C-alpha positions in Angstrom: -107.4 -147.3 39.7 -107.9 -148.1 43.6 -104.8 -148.1 45.9 -105.4 -151.7 46.9 -105.5 -152.6 43.1 -102.1 -151.1 42.4 -100.7 -153.3 45.2 -102.2 -156.2 44.0 -100.6 -155.6 40.7 -97.2 -156.2 42.4 -97.6 -159.7 43.1 -95.4 -162.1 45.5 -93.3 -163.2 42.6 -92.4 -159.8 41.3 -91.7 -158.2 44.6 -88.8 -160.8 45.0 -87.0 -158.9 42.3 -86.7 -155.8 44.3 -84.8 -157.6 47.2 -81.3 -156.5 48.1 -78.7 -158.8 50.0 -76.8 -157.7 52.4 -73.6 -158.0 50.4 -75.0 -156.3 47.5 -76.1 -153.4 49.9 -72.6 -153.1 51.1 -71.3 -153.0 47.5 -73.6 -150.2 46.9 -72.6 -148.1 49.9 -68.9 -148.5 49.0 -69.5 -147.4 45.5 -71.0 -144.1 46.7 -73.9 -144.5 44.2 -77.1 -142.5 44.5 -79.3 -144.2 46.7 -81.5 -143.5 49.9 -81.4 -145.7 52.8 -84.6 -145.6 54.9 -84.6 -147.6 58.4 -88.0 -148.4 59.4 -87.6 -149.6 62.8 -88.7 -147.7 65.9 -86.2 -145.0 66.8 -84.7 -146.4 70.0 -83.9 -149.7 67.8 -82.4 -147.4 65.1 -80.3 -145.6 67.7 -79.2 -149.0 69.2 -77.5 -150.1 66.2 -78.1 -149.2 62.2 -76.3 -149.2 59.2 -74.1 -146.3 58.4 -75.8 -143.6 56.4 -79.4 -144.8 57.0 -81.9 -142.3 57.9 -84.5 -143.1 60.5 -88.1 -142.9 58.7 -91.7 -143.4 59.8 -94.2 -144.7 57.4 -97.5 -143.4 58.3 -100.3 -141.5 56.6 -98.4 -138.2 56.9 -95.4 -139.9 55.0 -97.5 -141.3 52.2 -99.4 -138.0 51.8 -96.5 -135.4 52.2 -93.2 -136.8 52.2 -93.4 -139.7 49.4 -94.5 -137.4 46.7 -91.4 -135.2 47.1 -88.9 -138.2 46.8 -87.1 -138.3 43.5 -88.3 -141.4 41.3 -85.2 -141.8 39.7 -83.2 -142.7 43.0 -83.0 -146.0 44.5 -84.5 -146.2 47.8 -83.6 -149.1 50.1 -86.1 -150.1 53.0 -84.6 -151.8 56.3 -86.6 -153.3 59.2 -85.8 -156.0 61.6 -86.4 -159.0 59.4 -87.5 -157.7 56.0 -91.1 -158.3 56.2 -92.6 -154.8 57.0 -90.3 -153.5 54.4 -91.3 -155.9 51.7 -94.8 -154.6 52.1 -93.9 -150.9 52.2 -91.9 -151.6 49.2 -94.9 -152.7 47.3 -96.5 -149.5 48.5 -93.8 -147.3 47.5 -93.5 -148.9 44.1 -97.0 -148.2 43.5 -96.4 -144.5 43.6 -93.7 -144.9 41.1 -90.9 -145.0 43.2 -87.8 -147.2 42.8 -87.9 -149.0 46.0 -86.1 -152.0 47.2 -85.9 -153.8 50.6 -82.9 -155.4 52.6 -83.6 -159.3 52.2 -83.9 -160.5 55.8 -83.7 -157.1 57.3 -81.2 -156.0 59.9 -80.9 -159.8 61.0 -79.1 -160.6 57.9 -76.6 -157.4 57.9 -73.2 -158.6 59.5 -71.1 -155.7 58.7 -70.5 -152.8 61.0 -73.3 -150.6 62.6 -73.2 -147.3 64.4 -75.1 -146.3 67.5 -77.1 -143.1 68.3 -78.9 -140.7 65.9 -76.3 -139.2 63.3 -78.8 -136.5 62.1 -77.1 -133.4 63.4 -79.7 -130.5 64.1 -80.0 -127.0 64.8 -82.7 -125.4 67.0 -84.9 -122.5 65.5 -83.7 -120.2 68.2 -80.1 -120.9 67.8 -80.7 -120.4 63.8 -82.2 -117.0 64.4 -78.9 -116.0 66.4 -76.9 -117.1 63.6 -78.9 -115.6 60.6 -76.7 -112.8 59.9 -73.4 -115.0 59.9 -72.1 -114.9 56.3 -70.9 -118.5 57.0 -74.4 -119.6 57.1 -76.0 -121.1 54.2 -79.7 -122.0 54.3 -80.9 -124.6 51.9 -84.3 -124.9 51.6 -85.5 -128.3 50.1 -89.0 -127.9 49.2 -90.7 -127.3 45.9 -90.5 -124.2 44.0 -94.0 -123.2 44.4 -93.9 -124.0 48.4 -90.6 -121.6 48.5 -92.2 -118.9 46.7 -95.2 -118.6 49.1 -92.7 -118.0 52.2 -89.2 -118.6 53.3 -86.5 -117.8 55.8 -84.7 -114.8 54.6 -81.6 -115.5 52.7 -82.5 -119.2 51.9 -81.5 -121.0 48.5 -84.1 -123.3 47.1 -83.1 -126.4 45.5 -86.0 -128.9 45.8 -85.1 -132.6 47.2 -86.0 -134.3 43.9 -83.4 -131.9 42.2 -80.7 -132.3 45.0 -79.3 -135.4 43.8 -78.3 -133.9 40.2 -74.6 -133.3 40.1 -75.2 -129.7 38.7 -77.1 -129.0 41.7 -74.8 -130.4 44.2 -72.0 -128.3 42.9 -74.0 -125.1 43.8 -73.8 -125.9 47.4 -70.6 -124.3 49.0 -68.5 -126.6 51.0 -66.7 -123.7 53.2 -70.1 -122.8 54.8 -72.4 -124.1 57.6 -75.2 -125.7 55.8 -78.8 -125.9 57.3 -81.6 -128.0 55.5 -85.0 -126.6 55.8 -88.5 -128.1 55.0 -91.9 -127.7 56.6 -91.4 -130.2 59.5 -87.7 -131.3 59.1 -88.4 -134.8 57.2 -87.5 -133.8 53.7 -84.6 -131.7 55.1 -83.2 -135.0 57.0 -83.2 -137.1 53.6 -81.5 -133.9 52.1 -78.8 -134.3 54.6 -78.3 -138.1 53.7 -78.1 -136.9 50.0 -75.2 -134.2 50.8 -73.4 -136.6 53.0 -73.1 -139.1 50.1 -71.5 -136.3 48.3 -69.1 -135.4 51.4 -71.0 -132.5 52.2 -71.9 -132.0 56.2 -75.1 -130.2 57.1 -77.5 -129.8 59.8 -81.3 -130.2 59.9 -83.5 -127.1 61.1 -85.2 -128.9 64.0 -88.9 -128.9 63.6 -88.6 -127.3 60.2 -90.5 -124.1 59.4 -93.3 -124.9 61.8 -90.5 -124.7 64.4 -89.2 -121.6 62.9 -92.7 -119.9 63.1 -92.5 -120.3 67.1 -89.3 -118.2 67.5 -89.8 -114.9 69.6 -87.4 -112.1 69.4 -88.1 -109.0 71.8 -86.6 -105.4 71.1 -86.9 -102.3 73.3 -88.5 -100.0 71.0 -89.7 -96.7 72.8 -89.3 -94.8 76.4 -91.6 -93.0 78.6 -93.6 -95.4 78.7 -91.4 -98.2 77.8 -92.5 -100.3 74.8 -91.1 -103.8 74.0 -91.8 -105.3 70.7 -91.9 -109.1 70.6 -91.8 -110.5 66.9 -92.7 -114.1 65.9 -89.9 -113.9 63.5 -91.1 -116.7 61.0 -94.5 -115.1 60.5 -94.1 -111.3 60.8 -96.2 -111.2 64.0 -95.7 -108.5 66.6 -96.8 -108.2 69.9 -96.0 -105.4 72.6 -95.3 -105.0 76.2 -95.8 -101.8 77.5 -94.3 -100.9 80.9 -95.2 -98.0 83.2 -94.1 -98.0 86.8 -93.9 -101.3 88.1 -96.7 -102.6 85.9 -96.7 -103.9 82.4 -99.7 -104.5 80.0 -99.2 -107.1 77.0 -101.1 -106.3 73.5 -101.6 -109.4 71.4 -99.5 -112.1 73.2 -98.1 -114.7 71.0 -97.0 -118.4 72.0 -95.0 -119.4 73.7 -96.2 -117.3 76.7 -93.1 -117.9 78.9 -91.2 -115.4 76.9 -93.4 -112.4 78.5 -92.9 -113.7 81.9 -89.1 -114.0 81.1 -89.1 -110.4 80.0 -91.3 -109.2 82.9 -88.7 -110.6 85.5 -85.9 -109.0 83.5 -87.6 -105.6 83.8 -88.7 -106.3 87.4 -92.5 -105.5 86.7 -95.7 -107.3 87.0 -98.0 -108.1 84.0 -101.4 -107.0 85.2 -103.4 -106.7 81.8 -103.4 -108.6 78.6 -105.0 -107.2 75.6 -106.1 -108.7 72.3 -106.9 -106.0 69.6 -109.2 -108.3 67.8 -110.0 -112.1 67.1 -107.0 -113.0 65.4 -107.0 -115.4 62.0 -103.5 -116.0 61.4 -102.0 -116.9 65.0 -103.4 -118.5 68.1 -103.6 -115.8 70.9 -101.6 -116.9 74.0 -103.8 -114.3 76.2 -105.8 -116.8 78.2 -102.7 -119.0 79.0 -100.4 -116.1 79.9 -103.2 -114.6 82.1 -103.2 -117.9 84.0 -99.4 -118.1 84.0 -99.0 -114.4 85.5 -102.1 -114.1 87.4 -103.2 -111.3 85.5 -106.5 -110.0 83.7 -107.6 -110.8 80.2 -109.4 -107.7 78.4 -111.0 -108.0 75.0 -113.5 -106.4 72.6 -117.0 -106.4 73.7 -118.0 -105.9 70.1 -116.7 -109.2 69.1 -118.7 -112.7 69.4 -117.1 -115.0 72.1 -117.7 -118.4 73.3 -115.7 -117.6 76.7 -115.7 -115.3 79.4 -113.3 -112.4 79.7 -113.1 -108.5 80.8 -114.8 -106.8 77.9 -113.6 -103.2 76.6 -116.1 -100.8 74.8 -115.3 -97.9 72.7 -114.0 -94.7 74.4 -113.4 -96.6 77.6 -110.2 -95.5 79.8 -108.1 -97.9 81.6 -105.0 -97.2 83.8 -101.9 -99.0 84.5 -98.7 -97.6 86.5 -98.9 -93.9 85.9 -100.3 -94.1 82.2 -103.6 -94.5 80.6 -105.2 -96.6 77.6 -107.9 -95.0 75.6 -109.7 -97.6 73.8 -111.1 -96.8 70.1 -113.4 -99.1 68.2 -111.8 -99.7 64.8 -113.9 -102.2 62.8 -113.1 -103.4 59.3 -110.8 -106.1 59.7 -113.2 -107.7 62.2 -116.4 -106.2 63.5 -114.9 -105.6 67.0 -111.4 -104.7 66.3 -110.0 -102.3 68.8 -107.1 -99.9 68.8 -105.5 -98.7 72.0 -103.9 -95.3 72.4 -101.5 -94.9 75.3 -100.7 -91.7 76.8 -101.8 -89.9 73.5 -98.4 -90.9 72.1 -98.5 -94.4 70.8 -101.5 -96.4 69.0 -101.5 -99.9 68.9 -103.5 -100.7 65.7 -104.1 -104.5 65.6 -104.7 -105.4 61.9 -106.3 -102.1 61.0 -103.3 -100.1 60.2 -99.7 -101.3 59.1 -96.3 -99.7 58.4 -96.8 -100.4 54.5 -100.5 -101.2 54.0 -103.8 -101.5 55.7 -105.9 -104.7 57.1 -108.0 -107.0 54.8 -111.7 -106.8 55.2 -112.5 -110.3 53.8 -111.8 -112.9 56.5 -115.3 -112.9 57.9 -116.9 -112.9 54.4 -118.3 -109.6 54.5 -115.9 -107.8 52.3 -117.7 -104.9 50.9 -119.5 -104.2 54.5 -116.3 -104.4 56.2 -114.5 -102.2 53.7 -116.6 -99.4 54.3 -116.3 -99.8 58.2 -112.5 -100.2 57.4 -112.4 -96.7 55.6 -114.4 -94.9 58.3 -112.2 -96.3 61.0 -108.9 -95.2 59.2 -110.2 -91.7 58.1 -112.5 -90.8 60.8 -110.5 -92.1 63.8 -107.1 -93.3 63.5 -105.7 -90.7 60.8 -107.4 -88.0 62.8 -104.7 -88.7 65.7 -101.9 -86.2 66.0 -99.5 -86.6 62.8 -96.5 -87.6 65.4 -98.5 -90.4 67.0 -96.2 -93.5 66.6 -98.0 -96.6 65.1 -97.4 -100.1 66.4 -99.3 -102.6 64.3 -99.7 -106.4 65.1 -98.2 -107.6 61.7 -95.6 -106.6 59.3 -95.1 -107.6 55.7 -92.1 -110.0 54.6 -90.5 -107.0 52.5 -90.7 -104.5 55.4 -87.5 -103.6 56.8 -87.3 -102.2 60.4 -86.0 -98.9 61.0 -83.2 -99.2 63.7 -84.8 -102.9 64.7 -88.0 -101.3 65.3 -91.4 -102.0 63.2 -93.4 -99.0 63.3 -94.5 -95.9 61.4 -96.4 -92.5 62.2 -99.7 -91.0 61.5 -97.9 -88.8 59.2 -96.3 -91.5 57.2 -99.4 -93.7 57.1 -101.5 -90.9 55.6 -99.2 -91.3 52.6 -100.3 -94.8 51.6 -101.7 -94.8 48.1 -104.8 -96.6 49.2 -105.7 -93.8 51.9 -105.5 -91.2 49.3 -108.6 -92.4 47.4 -112.2 -91.5 47.8 -114.5 -93.7 49.8 -116.1 -95.2 46.7 -112.8 -95.8 44.9 -111.4 -97.2 48.2 -114.0 -99.9 48.7 -113.9 -100.7 45.1 -110.2 -101.4 45.3 -110.0 -103.0 48.4 -112.8 -105.4 47.6 -111.3 -106.3 44.3 -108.0 -107.3 45.9 -107.8 -111.1 45.8 -104.8 -112.6 48.0 -104.9 -115.9 49.6 -106.2 -116.2 53.2 -104.0 -117.4 56.1 -103.4 -121.0 56.3 -105.9 -122.7 59.1 -107.7 -119.4 59.5 -111.1 -120.8 60.1 -109.8 -123.2 62.9 -107.5 -120.4 64.4 -110.5 -118.1 64.6 -112.5 -120.8 66.4 -109.7 -121.3 68.8 -109.3 -117.9 69.7 -113.1 -117.3 69.8 -113.1 -120.2 72.4 -115.5 -122.6 70.5 -112.6 -125.1 70.0 -110.4 -126.5 72.2 -106.6 -125.9 71.8 -104.2 -128.7 71.4 -100.8 -126.9 72.2 -98.8 -129.4 70.2 -100.9 -128.3 67.0 -99.9 -124.6 67.4 -96.7 -124.7 65.2 -98.5 -126.6 62.3 -101.5 -124.3 62.7 -99.3 -121.2 62.3 -97.2 -122.6 59.4 -96.8 -119.9 56.6 -97.2 -116.1 56.3 -99.6 -113.9 58.1 -101.6 -112.7 55.1 -103.6 -110.1 57.0 -103.2 -107.0 54.9 -104.4 -106.2 51.5 -101.2 -107.1 49.9 -101.2 -110.5 51.4 -97.9 -110.3 53.0 
């Protein structure tokens, strides 16, 4: 049945059955009954004065496609606007989706009880949540569906889906002596959850920007000396980038958004960023290399063995670069992408991009030539990287969700890496096993590749949504 036909089934006479008068709504609120109050007016109008307990809601395509299916069908919804006209039409639409929707007769013009000003939804910024993450008094309530939660999550989160949150047995699982933070992809479901909790006397905060905002938090840790290495982690994705400092110069390898973080670190260390290097065309996150170069006045260096639609300074296998008193040796290590490069600094550290990880190896199937790339991957590992001295420190560009850093450092050594089970196989067995692995690809990976390649313009406000989800660049899919 077409959507328009569904709406026509709810005729004008029937829709009047779902009106709620001002007095009826007031009585419902006093009785603490389970219901959701959605205020559809403009944000500034809502802030100027709204019914206590009403959640500001935007009724658009995203709401219809992503939020509405998650709202419990057994909970009464009451929609509010200025005069009842738009909320009446929205009620028809919501009821066609099976929701128990109603609307305030006459809208806010009919409401003569007390109103409150401002936006009562308490929020916490992703960076502030990161600082609190180890606090035992913190309780992270993820209100996505179970399948979404199992895909990726903030460590330590507890999952109760929004549709189950109104059940008394689930409300009783939420501690009243902890700081509650509700979590969902963008904050919309989490905001509805805070209302449900408030109706039960539980205060909570919404993670601002949801998991999309969480995916943009960067954390920097100094992980090595002589030369200095600062590891910058995108904590919501397990992406890693590195700043290497020699003398008064710094190079940045695989920079992440937001690029301002690297400028802040350079200022703290009293060094100038002179070179920015990507190991390969990334598929799981947007490279900040071009923008960071513009901001810092430095040069971008990229593989001459990848296909680009933008200009850069290109690097070839065996090339040597200098910065400060240090040297970088370039190694062509194809297998994850055709032009993947690894960088050996002072024959002491190797930055392996997505070829060699702490717990696994890169996947060869993101460019749709899995068998050919698997052979290249084997050769890159066994003929090049694993031939480096055993004590060479390996800094990859990602880590899996189950990898625990050692002394806050995500790294391994060539000696430890040689013990990966997959690296003990013959070439034939290696290719067969790697090609047979089927794990989900990174979300939006094709669009991200095109942006990083330079063939598609970047809209910076799209980055959190583009990068939402785990990195999925290893053969384990973590």
